[in-house]
N, C-alpha and C positions, 0 to 999 in steps of 0.2 A: 408564356412559355408552354409549349405543348410537348407531347411525347413522340411526335411523329418522327419515326425513324431514328430517334436519338438514343445513344447508349448512356451509360452512367459510370462515373468514376467516384470511388469512395476513398477518402484519405483520412489518416489519423491526425487529429489536431492536438489532442492532449490526453494523457492518462495520469490520473492522480491515485496513488496507493501508498499505504504504509507498509512497513516491513514486519513480517511475522515475528512475534515476540519470543524468540527462542535463540539459544546459543548456537554458533556455527552457521547462522542463516545467511550471512552476506559474504561475498568474496570479491576481491579486486583482481581483475585479470591483467595479463601482460599487454593486452590490447587497449588498456586504460578504460575499460568499461566495468561497471559493477553489476553483480547479479544478487538478487535476494528473492525470498519467497513472499508472495502476496496471496494468502490462503492457498488454493491449489495451483496457482500460476507461478511460473518463474519469471520475474520481472527483470528487465535490463535497463540500467540508466547510465547516462553519460554525465560525468562530473563537470565537464566543461560547460555544457549548456544547461545543466540542472533540470534535464527533462528525462522522463521515462520513455525509452525508445519503442519498446514492445513488450508483450507478455507471451510466454510460450505455453501453449495448452498441451495437456497430456496426462498430468497427474490426476488421480481421482481422490487423493487425500492431501491433507495439509503438507506443504513443502517445508521440511525441517532444515535441510542444509543444501548449500550449493558450493561448488568448487571449480575454479577455472583450470584448464590445462592449456597452456601454462598459466600459472597464477603470477602475481606481481613478483614473487620470489624468484621466478625463473625467467623474468623479462630479458635478462642478459643473454639467454639462449634463444630468444624468440625474435631476433632482429628482422629477419626477412620472411616470416611465416605468412602464407596467404590465408590459411585457415586456422581458427582457434576453436577449442572445444570446451564444453562445460558439462560438469556432472551435477545432477540434482537428485536428492533422496527425500522420500516422503514418509509420512506417519504409518503407511501400510508396509514399508520395507522395500518399496520399489525404487530402483535407481535408473535414471535416463541419462543417455549421452547425447548432447546436442552439438551441431557444427555451425560455426559462424564464419561466413566467407567475407573477408575484408573488402574484396574488390566490389561485389555488388550489395554488400551489407544485408545479405539474406541469411535467414536461420533455417535449419533443417533438423528434424528429429532423426538421429542416426540409428540408435538402437536402445532397447531396454535390456539391462543386465539380466541374464537368464536366472541365475541363482538368487531368488528373492529372499530377503530377510523375513523372519516370521513376525517380527514386530518393527516398530518405527526405527528409521536410520537416525543415529545420533551424531555421527561425525564422518566426514570424508576427507582424506588427505591424499596427496599425490606427489610424486617426484618425476621430473623429466630426465630420463637417462640420455636422450638425444632429442633432436628436433622432431623425430617421428616415433619415439618410443617412450612410453610412460608407464609407471606402476602406480596403482592406487589401492588404498585400503579403506574399508568402511566398517564402522562399528554399529551395533544395534542393541536395543533393550533386550533382545532375545539371548544375549550372552555370547554371541559369535562375532568374530572379526574375519571378514573375507578379504583376500588379497588377489588382485587381478593385474594382468599386463595388457596394455592396449597399444597396438601399432597402427599409427596413422598413415594413410596413403601419401606418398611423396607427390604424386600427381595423378589425379583421378582415382577410381577404385574405392573400395570400402574399408572401413576400420576393422582390424582383426583383434578380437578380444580373446584372451586365454586365461583360464582359471589357474592360479598358482597354489593357493592354500586357504584352509579355514582353521582358525584358532578358536577353540572353545575356552572361555574364561570362567565358566561356572556361574553361580547365582548372583554375583555382584558384577553387573555389566560395566563395560568400558565406555566412557563418554568422550575421550580425547585421544587422538592418535598423531604420530609424526613419523615420517619415513626419511631415511638418509642413506647415501652411498658412503660406506666406510672409507676413511682415508688410507692410502697405502695399498689396500687389497682391491684389485679390480673385480667388479661383479659381486662383491659382498655388500649386503644391506643390513641396516638395523631398523627395527620398528619399535618405537616407544609407545606404550599405551598406559593410560591412567583412568581411574574411575572411582567406583564406590568403596573400594577397599583401602583408600588413602595411600597406596603404594604405586610407584612407577615401575612397570614391567618392561624389561628390554628383551626383545627377541632378535636373534640374528639369523640370516638366511641368505640364499643365493638367488640370482635372478630367475633360475629355472626350478629351484627346489623348495623344500619345506622350510618353515621358520621354526627354530627351536628356542626354548626359553633359556636366556643367557644369564640374567641376574635381575634382582629387583632393588629399587632405591627407596629407602625409608627416610622419613623426615617430616613430610606433611602430616597434619593431624586432622584433616577433613578431606572431602572428595577432591580429587584432582579434576580441574575444569579445562585446562588447556596445556598443550605441550607443543614446542617448536624447536627443531634442530636448526642450528646455523649451518651454512654450507662450508665445506672444508676447502675454501679458496685461500691458498697461502703462497708466498713467494718461494722460489726454488730452493733457497738455502734453509728455510725454516723447518722445524719439526712439525709434522702435520698434527693438528689437534682439532677437536670438534667440541661444540658446546650445545647443551640441551637446556632450554628454559622451561620451567613448569610453574603453573599458578594453581591456587587452590581456594576452597571456601574457607580456609583458615586465615585468609586475608594476606598471606605471604606469597612471595615469588622466590624461586630458587634457581640458581644457575649451576649446572653440573658440567664438569670438564671431562671429556672423554679423550684420553691421551694414549698413544702407542706405548705399549709396555715392553721394556727391553728384554727381560729374562723370559726365555721360552723353553718349554719342554722339560728341562732338568729341574725346575724349581716349583713343582706342583704343590709342595707342602706349604709354601709361602701363602697360597691363596686363603688358607684357613687360619693363618697365624694372626697374632695381634696387630702386626704391621699392616696387613691387608685390611683388617677391620678399621684401622684408623685412616688409612689412605683411601679406602673405598674398594668395592668389589672389582674383580678382574674377570673378563670373559674372552674367549678366543673365537675367531672367525677365520677359517682357512688356516694359513700359516702365521697369522698375526694375532697378537693379544692386546687387549685394551683395558686400561684401568679408568674407572669412573670415580671422580671425587667431587665433593661439594665445593664450588668455586666461590659462591657468594649467596647471601640471603638478603633479599630486598624487602624492606618493610616501609610502608608509606600509605598504603590504601587502608581505609577504615571499614571496608565491607568486602564481601566475596569478590575475588578477582576472576572474572569470567574469561578473559583472553590475554594471551601474551604472544608477541610476534617479533621476530628479528627483522631489522630493516633490510630490504632487498639489496643484493649485491650491486655495487656501483662500479662504473668504469674508472680505472686508475690511469689509463693512457688516452691519448687523443683519438686513436683509431678505434677505441672501444673494445679491443680484444682482451687486454688484461683487465681482470675484475678482482675486487676484493670484498670481503664480508665486513661491513661496518660494525663496530662494537656499539650497537644501539638497539634497545628493546622498547617496544610500545606495549603498554598494559592498559586494559579497560576494566572498570570495576562497577559494581552496584552502588558505590558511593557517589555516582554521577561525575566521576573524573576519569580522564585518560592521562597517563604519565609516560614521558620518554626517559629512559634510564641509560646512562653512559658512564664508563669509568672516568674518574677524574684524571686529568693529564699528568699530574705530579705523583699522586699516591697510588693510582690504579684502583682506588676504591669506587665501587659502583654507586652513583648518586642519581637522585631524581633531578633531571635538568630542566624539564618542561612539564607543567601541569595545565591542562585545559579541561573545561567542564561546563555543565549547564546549571542554571539556577532555575529550578522549576518547583512547583508545589508538589509535584509528583514524588511519592515516597521512594520510588525505585529508579535505578540508574541505567548503566550501559550493559548490554549483552555481549558486545564484541567490538574490537577496534582493529583497523587495518591500515597498512601503509600503501601509498600509491607506488607504482613501479619506480618512479624517480626518487622517492623518499622525501619529496617536498610537501606532501599533503597527507593528512591522517583523517580517517573517517570512523565514527562510532554509530552504532544503532542502538536505540534505547527502548525503555519500557513503554513509551507512548507511541510505538511504531515509527518513531521519527529518526531521521538521519542528522548527524552533526558533522560538519566538515570544516577542518582548519587547514589553511595553507601558510607555509613559511614564506612571507613576503619580504623578510629582512635581507639586506645584502651583506653587511659586515657582521651582523649578529642576528640571532634567531628572533623572529617576530611572527607569531602564529596568529592569523586573523580568520575569523569565521567566514565561511563562504555559503552562497545559495545552494540549496539541495532540493530535490523533489520532495513532496510531502503528500499525505493523504490519510484516509481513514485506516484504522487497524482492526476493524470488524466489519460485518455486513453493512452495506450502504442501503438504507431503506427507502429513501425518497430524495428527489431533486426538484428544483424549481428555478426557472429562468427569471432574471430581473425583468422589469416591465419593458425596458428598451433592449434587453438582451446583453447588457454590458457586463454582467457577471452571472455565475451559476451558483446557487446555494444548495448544499447537500447535507443530509442528516444521516446519522448512523447509530448502530448499536454500540459503537465505542463511546457513546454519550456526548458527542460533540456535533456542532453544526459548523460547516466551513464554507467560505466564499472563495471561489476560483475566478480569476479574471485574466484577460490578456493584458500584459504589461508592454506598452507600445514603444518604449524608447530604447530597446535593446539592439545594439549594432551587430550582435553575433549572428542573428538570424536574417536570412535574405529579406523576408517580408516584414521584418521588424516586429513580429508578434509572437511572443512566447507566453504561455499560460502559467500562472503561479497561484498558490494559495495566498490571498492577501488579507484575510481576516478569519477569526474563529468566534462568531458572534455569541454562541451559546456553548458553555462547557458545563455539563449537567451531572446529576447524580443518578439518573435513570437512563436506560436505553431509549433513544429517540426513534419514533416509528414513522412520523409523517410531518410534512411541512408545506406551507403555501405562502407565496409572496403576495401581498395585497396589491391589486392593480389600482388604476386610477391615479389621481394627482396627489401631491403632498410628499412627505418624506418616505424613504424606504422603510417598509414594515413587513414583518412576517409573523405567522402563527405556527407554532410547532406543538406536536403532541407526543408524549413519551409514555413509558410504562407507569403512568400515574393518571388520576382521574381529572387532572386540571390541564386545560390547554393554556399556553403562555404566549403573550404578544410581545414582540421586541421591536424597537425603533432604532434606526441608524443614528449613531452619535456623530458629532462634528468631525472627530478625528477620522472616522471612516469615510465621510463624504469628501474630505480633502484628499485622502489617500486615493480614493476612486478617481478623482479628477486628474491626479498624477498618472494613474495607470492608463486611463482611457484618453488622456490628453485633450479632454473637452470640458473646459471649465464653464462655458456659457450656458450649456444646456441645463446643468444642475442648478444654476443660479435661478432660472425661472421656475424650477421644479420644487424648490425648497420652501418650507414655511418661512415666515419673515425672519425668525432667528432661532436656530437650534441652540438651546442653552446647555445641552448636555454634551460634555466632551468625550466621555467614555463610560466604563462601568467597572465595578469591583466584584470579585467573586465572593460568595458567602462561605463560611467555614464548612457547611455541609454540602456545598456545591449545588444548591437548588436555585434560590433567587439571586439575581444579579442587580446590585444597587447602583444607581447613577452617580457619576462624578460631574459636578456642575462646573461650567466655564469660570465663574467668578471665584470659586472656592480657593482660598489661599492654602498653600501647603501646610502652614502652621495650624490652621483650623481643622485639619483632617485628622484629629486625634480619635483613635478608637476608644470606646468606653471600656476601660479596663475595670473589671469587677475586683477592685482592691487587689490587683496583682494576680488574681487567679488565672491560670493559663487556660485559654479556650481549647476546644477540641483539637484544633489544628491552627497554627499561626499562619495566616494568609498574608503575603506581602501586598503592599499598596500597588495598585496598577498605575502606570504612567502613560496614559494614552497620548500618542503624538501622531502628527501627520507623517506618513512614510513616503520617502522619495525614491525608494527602490524596494523590490520585493522583499518581504520580511523573512527572518530566519525563525526557527522553532521557538526560541526564548521570547521573541516579541509576540509571536502568534498566541502562545499559550497564556500570556498574561495581559497584554496591553491592547488587544483588539476586540474585547468583549462589547456587546451591545447591552444597554440597560433594558430590563424587563418593564414594560409599561402597564400591562394588565394580566390578570389571571381569569380564565373563563371556567366557572364551576358549573357542573350540571350532570356530567356523565357518571354512570354508576361503576364503570370499569376503566381499564387502561385504554387510552386513546389509540385509534388504529388508522383512521384516515381523515384528511382535512382538505378542503379546497376553497378557493375564492372565486367570486364571479368576475366578469371581465371589466366591470366598471369600478370595482373596489368598494361596493356597498354592502355586500353580504359575505359571510364565511359560513360554510357548512362543515360539520364534524361528526364523526361516528366513533364508537369504541368496541372493544372485544365483547361479544355477547353470545349467550347460549339460551336466551329467552327473548320473546317479542318485546317485553317491556324495556329491556336494556338495549335492544338493537335499534332504538329510535335515533333519528338523525336530528341534531340540533342546528338551528339557524341563528347566527349572531349578526347584529348590526355593527358594521365597522364604524369606529368613532366613539359611539356611546358604549359599545361592547355589551349591549343588553341581549338577552336571549329573546328572539322574536318569533320562534317557531320550533315545534317538536313534531317531526314527521314520522308517522307510524306506518310500517308496511312489512319490514323484514322480520324474520324470527331468529336469525343468526347474524354473526359479525358482518357489517357492511365493509367490503374490502376496498372499494374505490368509489369516489364521488366526482362528478364533473358537471358544471353548468354549460348549457348550450351557448353558442357564441352570441346569440341575441339576448342572453340572460333570462329568457322566459321559461326555461325548463331546467330541472335538476335531475340528472340521471344517477342512479345508484345501483351497484351490483353487489352480490352477497354470497356468503358461504351456503345460503339456503337454495342456491342454484337459480334464483329468480333475479330479474332486474325490475326496477320500479322507475317510473317517471312522474315527477311532481311539477305541476304548473305553479310558477312563482310570480305574483303580481305585487306591485307597489301601489297600495290603495290610497294612503294619505302621506303626510310628511314622514311619519315614523311607522306607518302601518304597513305590514306585509301580510298578504293573504297567500296561503298555499293549499294546494289540493292534489290528492293522489289521482293521476290521470289513468295510469295502468300499472298493473303488476303482472308479470308474465314469467312462467316457467320456461327457461331458455336453453339450459344445457344439462347434460347428464351428471356433471361433476361441478365442484366449486367454481364460481366465476371469479377470476382474478383481476380482470382489467376491462376498462371501457374507454371509448373516445368518440367525441362528436365530430361530424364533418363540419369544418368552419364555414362552408357555404350553404348549409341547409340543416334540415332536421333528420338527416340520416346519422346513424351511429353504429359502432362496432363493439362486440363483446368477445372476450377471449377467456378460455376455460382450461381446467385441468384435463378435460376430455379431448384435448389436442385440436380443438376446432376454433375458428374465428367466424362469427356470424355477422352479417351486415343487415341492419334493420332500418325501417323508415317509420317515423311518426307521421301519420296521415291526419291532416286537419285538426291536429292538436288533441285527438281523442282516441285513435286506435293505432295499433302497431302492425306493420306488415314485414315479414321476413323476406328480404330481397335476395339474399344468396348466402351460401355457406362456402367458405374457401376450402380447397382440398385439404385433407387432414395433414397436420404437421407431425414431425417425428417425435415431438416432445411437448409437454404441457405448455400452453401459452400463458405467460405471466405478465406481459406488458404490451400496451398498444398506444400508438400516438398517430393521429390523423392530421395530415398537412394539406391545406388547399393549395393547388398549383395554378389552375386557370379557371376563373369563375364562369367565363362565357361557355367554355366547353365542358364545365363541371369535371375537370381533371383533378385528381388528387393522389397523394401517396399515403399508404398506411404502413407504418413501421411496426413490425411484430417481433417481440422479444420472447425467448423461450427459457425453460428450466435448464436446458443444456448449455445456456450462455450464448447461443447463436442468435443473430439478428437478421431478419429478411425485410426487404422493402417490396410492397405490392402496389401495383399501379391500378387505380380504380378510375373508370370513366363511365359516364352514362349520358344518355340523351334524354332531355326533358320532352315529354310528349305535348305538354300544353304550358305555355308561358304563364298562364294565370294560376295554375295549380302547381303544387310541388310534387305531383306524382311523377314517378320515374319509371321508365321501362328499360329493359335490356341492359342492366348494369354489367360492365365488363371488368374482370379482375385478372391480372396476369402477374406472375412473379417478375419483378423488375431487376432485383439484384440480391444475391446472397453475400453477406459480408464474409471476407476471408476469416477463417477461425483464428488466425494469428492476430487479428484486430479485435476479435470479440471477447466477451467475458468467458471465463472457464466454468462458471456455475451460474445459478439462476439470475436472470435479468429481472430486477425489481421494478424499474421504471424507465420509460423512454419519454423524452420531451423534445419536440421541435422548437427551435429558437423562434420567438415571435418576431418575424422580420417586419419592421415598420417601413422599410425603404420602399418596396414595391411588391405587389402580389406576384408579379411575373418574373421573379429573380431566377436565374439559372443555377444559383449556388445557395445551398441551404446548410444549416448546421443542426445536427441531431445530438442530443446528450443522452447518456444512459448511465445507470448505476446498477450494481449487482451484489450478489453474495460473496464475490471474490475480492471484496474490499475496494474495488476500483470505481472511479468516476471517469467516464470516457466521453470525449467530444469528437464527432466525425464531421468531416466536410463532404457534402454530397453535391457533385457537379453533374449537371445534365449536359451531355455532349450532343451538339446538333449535327 
């Protein structure tokens, strides 16, 4: 494949990311898409396909909350909308409005709300007055609540945003809000807010005017975490009434009834009388008065209740015009459960009708729960950055069944590595987990039948993981990972994973040749401190698996027994967190500080590793022999942390780059059966700032280095002894943090260099050169040209940590390649790069 006259098309294959671990982070829209924050990005996922569709770039701080306009609550008003809108607020106090067009499935950044909060946004709530008119309110840690009106264009044109009011609440900020149109009086609104003073404050206001404090509701004994008004949808003969549900850190949920009050004007004294105290406070809005009374107290959760939400209105008639508000509330709590509450048919007493939850070793539970627009699915997001979705699949009675959801890391993703044949991608992160993502081939929902999912979580650790390398060569799947500890750890795939992988890739024969005669280990168990993972053997009978109980003394944390099984469909969070661990087979001791980078050679014989260092003695690179796992070399050259290591494709040289702004090349030779000789060929001062990345040309001894000085330099190792600078690419707009070189055409020496930056953007550069003499490797006139800049909506929103081309074994001259990337924005991404002829 050449580049002659060909363009290029880049498509998103997969995005894996976890949800920011904060209340009010996720929102379910009337368009049946979900939004959530993944570090500084707003991620959108489709519950139907369990895939993240895109991430929206724009925020420069952590995304705290998202809210759809219209949300699932107003789906009944959004039947024929062509455009849906989304609000997102971040830790800097900035709020963005985004537009999603249903017709072409395109996103657009519409505006940034002008009045910025001085501190982080804690909650956004909104109501749709009509299909083109919405009012939204935002609360912040700065003690202010802003109220805005936004008018959407009916066809073409821009959104009009108008500022309505700011309410200052003092030193105890509000963290939950809910807006409603008051029944009976047109144009009057009520805003409920709750927060750190344990009271619910009701403000009444008009569409155009100021909001005034109407009354406060006391009863909760801890922070108010969530508020939600029901919609006043009632039949023509009924007395209009409205309900407000509140939840708190006191573990209780309260339902308040807001009813039209008969006596007006003449009976002002009654408001302060004993009767009013018993029945509840009265406030007036326009010509109407409303009395608020406690309807019910729901007790059932055993920990803080972080969210409560009324079930969205449902159609009561065939044509869908008549709607009613179901008497049904969803609550989500830190006790790892979600509950659905409904009044009992005979007595009218509110009862817990459905409880769903997760069984994990993680001590903390759910940050929020949401209804789907149709009310037949519920979603929670949890402490592990994970989603949990249940769907009611029962026909005559309720039967809530767990569903597939997207998953991913909930902290910075530090490194990735492709499997030898490219059948899966392994990533490691500062969330202390390593995860395996693979295409699952038997899904009928996608046209090409290939959707990527997380299929295993080999390592769940007690330290942040910084680097990983999959061992090449024959034999079982193995990898080495290095975390914020002085030990590198080696893991080997258990039988349960190998069987699951053959289901996912639908290729059983290939693995049969590749495996050792018999893999005796079925899976692994986590230890109490979350450091070493112990193997579970195939023959072990369940009875014999008794833990040694020290005369009944309880251990630090009781860890349930893992049940590794062959998975026949993509797993959900509960299975991933427990039953897909790999056993640890070796520990590699030697480094003096926390591990920072690791790499394997291309034959699977050697592994090189480095650690964080501030002196030359600690900055040494260790070489380990695969199999015996003996240390076979300690390479001295650098004086500060070695940031990346890579073996040349013929395995004869090891390239290292460092914080000390130098690169080094070592010649590696196998002298005897177990003997390895190594020699420093060259150490060169290469850049003005720290060098973050390096990559070899697969076709020769050229290599690239990328640095914080915003440059990429292409070098050539001549005759194995000296280095020549071939070229410096034009300066980039941001620090270069990741590089990956892909050979495209060996005859013409055509190749592609992927460049990842601190800004999150990715570029592909086309490199071609003509060899002057076939016998030597000297190169003249190398050409470099920018081939493609990835669309920012496809890229990361903060630093790219690693880029890796998939090792395509099919043929060198393929016109379709896959590139994987990981970054600070908690995302693992896979791109399809097609060259168009």
